[in-house]
MARZATI-727841 format. One record per residue (C-alpha): residue number from 0; x, y, z; chain; residue in three letters. Coordinates in steps of 0.1 Angstrom, whole numbers, plus 5000, padded with zeros to 4 digits. Each point is the difference from the previous one (the first is absolute). Layout:
residues N
+------+------+-------+------+-------+------+
| resi | east | north |   up | chain | resn |
+------+------+-------+------+-------+------+
|  NUM |    X |     Y |    Z |     A |  ALA |
...
+------+------+-------+------+-------+------+
//
This chain:
residues 281
+------+------+-------+------+-------+------+
| resi | east | north |   up | chain | resn |
+------+------+-------+------+-------+------+
|    0 | 8513 |  8499 | 3863 |     A |  MET |
|    1 | 4964 |  4990 | 4997 |     A |  GLU |
|    2 | 4975 |  5020 | 5021 |     A |  PRO |
|    3 | 4982 |  4982 | 5029 |     A |  ILE |
|    4 | 4963 |  5002 | 4998 |     A |  ILE |
|    5 | 4981 |  5004 | 5032 |     A |  ARG |
|    6 | 4963 |  5002 | 5004 |     A |  GLU |
|    7 | 4987 |  5023 | 5026 |     A |  ASN |
|    8 | 4970 |  4984 | 5014 |     A |  ARG |
|    9 | 4994 |  5025 | 5028 |     A |  GLY |
|   10 | 4991 |  5028 | 4976 |     A |  ARG |
|   11 | 4969 |  4995 | 4978 |     A |  LEU |
|   12 | 4986 |  5024 | 4975 |     A |  GLY |
|   13 | 4964 |  5009 | 4994 |     A |  GLU |
|   14 | 4996 |  4972 | 4975 |     A |  ARG |
|   15 | 5015 |  4974 | 5023 |     A |  GLY |
|   16 | 5032 |  4995 | 4981 |     A |  ARG |
|   17 | 5034 |  4999 | 5018 |     A |  GLY |
|   18 | 5028 |  5023 | 4990 |     A |  ARG |
|   19 | 5032 |  4985 | 4988 |     A |  VAL |
|   20 | 5034 |  5016 | 5010 |     A |  PHE |
|   21 | 5032 |  4995 | 4982 |     A |  LEU |
|   22 | 5030 |  5000 | 5024 |     A |  ASP |
|   23 | 5034 |  5005 | 4986 |     A |  ARG |
|   24 | 5032 |  4997 | 5020 |     A |  LYS |
|   25 | 5022 |  5031 | 4998 |     A |  PRO |
|   26 | 5031 |  4996 | 4978 |     A |  LEU |
|   27 | 5033 |  5012 | 5014 |     A |  THR |
|   28 | 5027 |  5009 | 4975 |     A |  LEU |
|   29 | 5036 |  4994 | 5010 |     A |  HIS |
|   30 | 5024 |  5017 | 4976 |     A |  PRO |
|   31 | 5029 |  4979 | 4990 |     A |  ARG |
|   32 | 5034 |  5016 | 5003 |     A |  PRO |
|   33 | 5019 |  5008 | 4969 |     A |  MET |
|   34 | 5027 |  4974 | 4995 |     A |  THR |
|   35 | 5017 |  5016 | 4970 |     A |  GLY |
|   36 | 5038 |  5001 | 4996 |     A |  PRO |
|   37 | 5017 |  5028 | 5021 |     A |  THR |
|   38 | 5027 |  5021 | 4986 |     A |  LYS |
|   39 | 5033 |  4993 | 5018 |     A |  PRO |
|   40 | 5018 |  5029 | 5016 |     A |  GLU |
|   41 | 5030 |  5013 | 4982 |     A |  SER |
|   42 | 5034 |  4996 | 5016 |     A |  SER |
|   43 | 5031 |  5020 | 4991 |     A |  PRO |
|   44 | 5022 |  4969 | 5005 |     A |  VAL |
|   45 | 5003 |  4976 | 4970 |     A |  PRO |
|   46 | 4976 |  4971 | 5002 |     A |  LYS |
|   47 | 5026 |  4974 | 4989 |     A |  MET |
|   48 | 5020 |  5006 | 5031 |     A |  TRP |
|   49 | 4995 |  4972 | 5026 |     A |  ALA |
|   50 | 4995 |  5023 | 5029 |     A |  LEU |
|   51 | 4982 |  4989 | 5032 |     A |  PRO |
|   52 | 4964 |  5012 | 5004 |     A |  GLU |
|   53 | 5011 |  5017 | 5032 |     A |  ALA |
|   54 | 5021 |  5024 | 4980 |     A |  ILE |
|   55 | 4974 |  5006 | 4973 |     A |  ARG |
|   56 | 4974 |  5007 | 5027 |     A |  ALA |
|   57 | 5022 |  5029 | 5013 |     A |  ARG |
|   58 | 5000 |  5016 | 4965 |     A |  LEU |
|   59 | 4974 |  5024 | 4987 |     A |  GLY |
|   60 | 4993 |  5010 | 4964 |     A |  ARG |
|   61 | 5029 |  5025 | 5001 |     A |  ASP |
|   62 | 5035 |  4993 | 5010 |     A |  ALA |
|   63 | 5000 |  5025 | 5029 |     A |  GLY |
|   64 | 5030 |  5013 | 5019 |     A |  PRO |
|   65 | 5034 |  4983 | 4998 |     A |  GLN |
|   66 | 5002 |  4972 | 5024 |     A |  ARG |
|   67 | 5011 |  4964 | 5006 |     A |  ALA |
|   68 | 4975 |  4971 | 5005 |     A |  ILE |
|   69 | 5011 |  4967 | 5015 |     A |  PHE |
|   70 | 4977 |  4970 | 5002 |     A |  GLU |
|   71 | 5008 |  4963 | 5000 |     A |  GLU |
|   72 | 5037 |  5006 | 4992 |     A |  SER |
|   73 | 4990 |  5020 | 4969 |     A |  HIS |
|   74 | 5013 |  5036 | 4998 |     A |  LEU |
|   75 | 4982 |  5026 | 4978 |     A |  LEU |
|   76 | 5016 |  5034 | 4995 |     A |  LEU |
|   77 | 4978 |  5028 | 4988 |     A |  ILE |
|   78 | 5023 |  5028 | 4988 |     A |  LEU |
|   79 | 4995 |  5032 | 4979 |     A |  HIS |
|   80 | 5019 |  5012 | 4970 |     A |  LYS |
|   81 | 5016 |  5035 | 5002 |     A |  PRO |
|   82 | 4971 |  5025 | 4997 |     A |  PRO |
|   83 | 4998 |  5030 | 4977 |     A |  LEU |
|   84 | 4994 |  5036 | 5015 |     A |  PRO |
|   85 | 4963 |  5001 | 4991 |     A |  ASP |
|   86 | 4992 |  4963 | 5002 |     A |  GLN |
|   87 | 4974 |  4994 | 5027 |     A |  HIS |
|   88 | 4996 |  4962 | 4994 |     A |  GLU |
|   89 | 5030 |  4979 | 5006 |     A |  ARG |
|   90 | 5011 |  4972 | 4977 |     A |  THR |
|   91 | 5004 |  4968 | 5020 |     A |  PRO |
|   92 | 5026 |  4972 | 4996 |     A |  ALA |
|   93 | 4994 |  4966 | 5017 |     A |  PHE |
|   94 | 5028 |  4977 | 5011 |     A |  PHE |
|   95 | 4993 |  4965 | 5013 |     A |  TRP |
|   96 | 5024 |  4978 | 5019 |     A |  ARG |
|   97 | 4989 |  4964 | 5002 |     A |  SER |
|   98 | 5010 |  4978 | 5030 |     A |  PRO |
|   99 | 5028 |  4985 | 4979 |     A |  THR |
|  100 | 5016 |  5034 | 4996 |     A |  GLY |
|  101 | 4990 |  5005 | 4964 |     A |  GLU |
|  102 | 4990 |  5036 | 4990 |     A |  TRP |
|  103 | 4974 |  5010 | 4974 |     A |  ARG |
|  104 | 4989 |  5035 | 4991 |     A |  CYS |
|  105 | 4977 |  5019 | 4977 |     A |  THR |
|  106 | 5027 |  5023 | 4986 |     A |  GLU |
|  107 | 5034 |  4996 | 4983 |     A |  GLY |
|  108 | 5018 |  4969 | 4992 |     A |  ARG |
|  109 | 4987 |  4981 | 5030 |     A |  GLY |
|  110 | 5015 |  4986 | 5031 |     A |  GLY |
|  111 | 5020 |  5020 | 5025 |     A |  LEU |
|  112 | 5016 |  5020 | 4971 |     A |  THR |
|  113 | 4968 |  5019 | 4994 |     A |  SER |
|  114 | 5000 |  5012 | 5036 |     A |  LEU |
|  115 | 5036 |  5012 | 4996 |     A |  LEU |
|  116 | 4990 |  5018 | 4968 |     A |  GLU |
|  117 | 4972 |  5018 | 5019 |     A |  LEU |
|  118 | 5025 |  5012 | 5026 |     A |  LEU |
|  119 | 5024 |  5011 | 4972 |     A |  GLU |
|  120 | 4971 |  5020 | 4985 |     A |  THR |
|  121 | 4996 |  5019 | 5033 |     A |  TYR |
|  122 | 5038 |  5006 | 5002 |     A |  GLU |
|  123 | 5002 |  5014 | 4964 |     A |  LYS |
|  124 | 4970 |  5023 | 5007 |     A |  LYS |
|  125 | 5017 |  5014 | 5032 |     A |  VAL |
|  126 | 5033 |  5005 | 4981 |     A |  LEU |
|  127 | 4981 |  5018 | 4972 |     A |  GLU |
|  128 | 4985 |  5023 | 5026 |     A |  LEU |
|  129 | 5033 |  5006 | 5016 |     A |  GLU |
|  130 | 5014 |  5013 | 4967 |     A |  SER |
|  131 | 4970 |  5023 | 4997 |     A |  LEU |
|  132 | 5007 |  5013 | 5035 |     A |  GLU |
|  133 | 5035 |  5009 | 4991 |     A |  GLY |
|  134 | 4989 |  5020 | 4970 |     A |  LYS |
|  135 | 4971 |  5018 | 5018 |     A |  ALA |
|  136 | 5005 |  5037 | 5005 |     A |  SER |
|  137 | 4966 |  5015 | 5001 |     A |  ARG |
|  138 | 4971 |  4996 | 5024 |     A |  ALA |
|  139 | 4979 |  4984 | 4971 |     A |  GLN |
|  140 | 5027 |  4974 | 4995 |     A |  ASP |
|  141 | 5000 |  4990 | 5036 |     A |  PHE |
|  142 | 4962 |  4999 | 5001 |     A |  HIS |
|  143 | 4999 |  4977 | 4970 |     A |  SER |
|  144 | 5026 |  4978 | 5016 |     A |  LEU |
|  145 | 4981 |  4997 | 5033 |     A |  LEU |
|  146 | 4968 |  4993 | 4981 |     A |  GLU |
|  147 | 5016 |  4970 | 4983 |     A |  GLU |
|  148 | 5021 |  4989 | 5030 |     A |  LEU |
|  149 | 4972 |  4998 | 5026 |     A |  ALA |
|  150 | 4981 |  4971 | 4985 |     A |  PRO |
|  151 | 5033 |  4981 | 4995 |     A |  ILE |
|  152 | 5009 |  5005 | 5036 |     A |  LEU |
|  153 | 4966 |  4987 | 5012 |     A |  ARG |
|  154 | 5002 |  4970 | 4977 |     A |  ALA |
|  155 | 5035 |  4991 | 5011 |     A |  SER |
|  156 | 4989 |  5001 | 5036 |     A |  ARG |
|  157 | 4972 |  4976 | 4993 |     A |  GLY |
|  158 | 5025 |  4978 | 4981 |     A |  LEU |
|  159 | 5024 |  4999 | 5029 |     A |  HIS |
|  160 | 4972 |  4993 | 5025 |     A |  ARG |
|  161 | 4986 |  4971 | 4979 |     A |  ALA |
|  162 | 5035 |  4984 | 4996 |     A |  LEU |
|  163 | 5006 |  5004 | 5037 |     A |  GLN |
|  164 | 4967 |  4981 | 5007 |     A |  GLN |
|  165 | 5011 |  4973 | 4975 |     A |  ALA |
|  166 | 5033 |  4997 | 5018 |     A |  ARG |
|  167 | 4983 |  4996 | 5034 |     A |  GLU |
|  168 | 4976 |  4974 | 4986 |     A |  LEU |
|  169 | 5025 |  4979 | 4981 |     A |  VAL |
|  170 | 5032 |  5001 | 5021 |     A |  LYS |
|  171 | 5018 |  4972 | 4981 |     A |  THR |
|  172 | 5002 |  5018 | 4967 |     A |  ASP |
|  173 | 5032 |  5021 | 4999 |     A |  ARG |
|  174 | 4991 |  5015 | 4967 |     A |  ASP |
|  175 | 4973 |  5020 | 5017 |     A |  LEU |
|  176 | 5026 |  5015 | 5023 |     A |  ILE |
|  177 | 5019 |  5014 | 4969 |     A |  THR |
|  178 | 4968 |  5013 | 4985 |     A |  LEU |
|  179 | 4989 |  5016 | 5033 |     A |  ARG |
|  180 | 5034 |  5018 | 5003 |     A |  ASP |
|  181 | 4999 |  5012 | 4964 |     A |  GLN |
|  182 | 4965 |  5014 | 5006 |     A |  ALA |
|  183 | 5011 |  5017 | 5031 |     A |  ALA |
|  184 | 5029 |  5017 | 4981 |     A |  ALA |
|  185 | 4975 |  5012 | 4973 |     A |  ILE |
|  186 | 4977 |  5015 | 5027 |     A |  GLU |
|  187 | 5030 |  5017 | 5017 |     A |  ARG |
|  188 | 5012 |  5015 | 4967 |     A |  SER |
|  189 | 4966 |  5013 | 4991 |     A |  ALA |
|  190 | 4996 |  5014 | 5035 |     A |  ASP |
|  191 | 5033 |  5018 | 4998 |     A |  LEU |
|  192 | 4992 |  5013 | 4966 |     A |  LEU |
|  193 | 4967 |  5014 | 5012 |     A |  LEU |
|  194 | 5018 |  5019 | 5028 |     A |  GLN |
|  195 | 5026 |  5014 | 4976 |     A |  ASP |
|  196 | 4973 |  5011 | 4976 |     A |  ALA |
|  197 | 4981 |  5017 | 5028 |     A |  GLN |
|  198 | 5031 |  5017 | 5012 |     A |  PHE |
|  199 | 5008 |  5012 | 4965 |     A |  GLY |
|  200 | 4964 |  5013 | 4996 |     A |  LEU |
|  201 | 5002 |  5019 | 5033 |     A |  ASN |
|  202 | 5034 |  5014 | 4991 |     A |  PHE |
|  203 | 4988 |  5011 | 4966 |     A |  THR |
|  204 | 4969 |  5017 | 5015 |     A |  VAL |
|  205 | 5022 |  5017 | 5027 |     A |  ALA |
|  206 | 5025 |  5012 | 4973 |     A |  ARG |
|  207 | 4972 |  5015 | 4979 |     A |  GLN |
|  208 | 4985 |  5017 | 5030 |     A |  SER |
|  209 | 5034 |  5015 | 5009 |     A |  GLU |
|  210 | 5005 |  5012 | 4964 |     A |  ALA |
|  211 | 4966 |  5016 | 5001 |     A |  GLN |
|  212 | 5008 |  5017 | 5033 |     A |  SER |
|  213 | 5032 |  5014 | 4986 |     A |  GLU |
|  214 | 4983 |  5013 | 4969 |     A |  ALA |
|  215 | 4973 |  5016 | 5021 |     A |  ALA |
|  216 | 5027 |  5016 | 5022 |     A |  HIS |
|  217 | 5018 |  5014 | 4969 |     A |  LYS |
|  218 | 4967 |  5014 | 4987 |     A |  MET |
|  219 | 4993 |  5017 | 5033 |     A |  ALA |
|  220 | 5035 |  5016 | 5000 |     A |  GLY |
|  221 | 4995 |  5012 | 4964 |     A |  THR |
|  222 | 4966 |  5015 | 5009 |     A |  ALA |
|  223 | 5015 |  5017 | 5030 |     A |  HIS |
|  224 | 5026 |  5017 | 4978 |     A |  ARG |
|  225 | 4974 |  5011 | 4976 |     A |  LEU |
|  226 | 4980 |  5015 | 5029 |     A |  ASN |
|  227 | 5031 |  5019 | 5011 |     A |  ILE |
|  228 | 5005 |  5015 | 4966 |     A |  ILE |
|  229 | 4964 |  5009 | 4997 |     A |  ALA |
|  230 | 5001 |  5016 | 5035 |     A |  ALA |
|  231 | 5031 |  5020 | 4990 |     A |  LEU |
|  232 | 4985 |  5015 | 4969 |     A |  PHE |
|  233 | 4964 |  5003 | 5011 |     A |  LEU |
|  234 | 5003 |  5034 | 5016 |     A |  PRO |
|  235 | 5019 |  5015 | 4971 |     A |  ILE |
|  236 | 4974 |  4986 | 4976 |     A |  THR |
|  237 | 4972 |  5014 | 5021 |     A |  ALA |
|  238 | 5015 |  5035 | 5003 |     A |  ILE |
|  239 | 5009 |  5001 | 4963 |     A |  ALA |
|  240 | 4965 |  4990 | 4991 |     A |  SER |
|  241 | 4986 |  5028 | 5022 |     A |  ILE |
|  242 | 5023 |  5027 | 4986 |     A |  PHE |
|  243 | 4994 |  4987 | 4965 |     A |  GLY |
|  244 | 4964 |  5011 | 5001 |     A |  MET |
|  245 | 4990 |  5030 | 4979 |     A |  GLU |
|  246 | 4999 |  5025 | 5029 |     A |  ILE |
|  247 | 5020 |  5032 | 4997 |     A |  ARG |
|  248 | 5014 |  5006 | 5035 |     A |  SER |
|  249 | 5035 |  5011 | 4990 |     A |  GLY |
|  250 | 5018 |  4976 | 5023 |     A |  LEU |
|  251 | 5012 |  4976 | 4973 |     A |  ALA |
|  252 | 5014 |  5028 | 4978 |     A |  ASP |
|  253 | 5031 |  5007 | 5021 |     A |  THR |
|  254 | 5031 |  4976 | 5003 |     A |  PRO |
|  255 | 5001 |  5005 | 5037 |     A |  THR |
|  256 | 4965 |  4987 | 5005 |     A |  ASN |
|  257 | 5006 |  4970 | 4978 |     A |  PHE |
|  258 | 5031 |  4990 | 5020 |     A |  THR |
|  259 | 4981 |  5004 | 5033 |     A |  LEU |
|  260 | 4971 |  4979 | 4988 |     A |  ILE |
|  261 | 5024 |  4973 | 4988 |     A |  LEU |
|  262 | 5018 |  4999 | 5033 |     A |  MET |
|  263 | 4967 |  4998 | 5019 |     A |  VAL |
|  264 | 4988 |  4971 | 4978 |     A |  GLY |
|  265 | 5033 |  4981 | 5006 |     A |  VAL |
|  266 | 4998 |  5005 | 5037 |     A |  ALA |
|  267 | 4964 |  4988 | 5001 |     A |  LEU |
|  268 | 5010 |  4969 | 4980 |     A |  GLY |
|  269 | 5028 |  4992 | 5024 |     A |  VAL |
|  270 | 4975 |  5003 | 5029 |     A |  VAL |
|  271 | 4975 |  4977 | 4983 |     A |  VAL |
|  272 | 5027 |  4975 | 4993 |     A |  THR |
|  273 | 5011 |  4999 | 5036 |     A |  LEU |
|  274 | 4964 |  4995 | 5010 |     A |  LEU |
|  275 | 4997 |  4970 | 4976 |     A |  VAL |
|  276 | 5031 |  4984 | 5014 |     A |  ASN |
|  277 | 4988 |  5005 | 5036 |     A |  GLN |
|  278 | 4967 |  4982 | 4992 |     A |  ARG |
|  279 | 5019 |  4971 | 4984 |     A |  LYS |
|  280 | 5021 |  4995 | 5031 |     A |  VAL |
+------+------+-------+------+-------+------+
//
């Protein structure tokens, strides 16, 4: 922008020449927003599925807990595979039912068969743990069983809850009733197995405590018998040690004195033994 020249006639210098001022209008910079391409947020659901935007809007970057989402006659089941004992992150499995009743999934052979295979995987895992529970005999065996069973029980509860939600949302699909009942049976079997394992662990710990108590009682009885024997022979040993010293008194040289000393030692031993028994009582 060209400057505007103004002549200030009101101010004159000593030589009579006017001063010239250059006025410039201030420039205001307006930064333009960046209009580059934005990175789309990742979604755990396959992009080729024709899901309504209402369902995708309810999903985050991760699958999240097991649940059922129903929007615009579309049903999306978010389930988990059977977890491992030390597995903190769950492996999701998505099942989509279209308004026409067609099923699609991200695992297995596709369709409703994949959902049945997922339930069979839970059933096989519970049966495997039941066989381990029958072979367990030590506290370590029951602890390992409980450590592996607890995640399975939590996952089966979430599975049952999600299928129950799906049954309530889509009441016309009778296959969901069968799946819901099968998931309930899996949860019940896992719950009963957990109770049996806890009872087995408690019984094993109680049996070991009882065995330790019996062993301690036997050791106490043995120690008491040893104390009685020591109390019986302690006076005789003490008297024999005294008279075994190299002191010539003449008492130990006669048979009569030896017999008398022996009888006195035995009598003292009996008295000490009686005192030990009285203290025990």
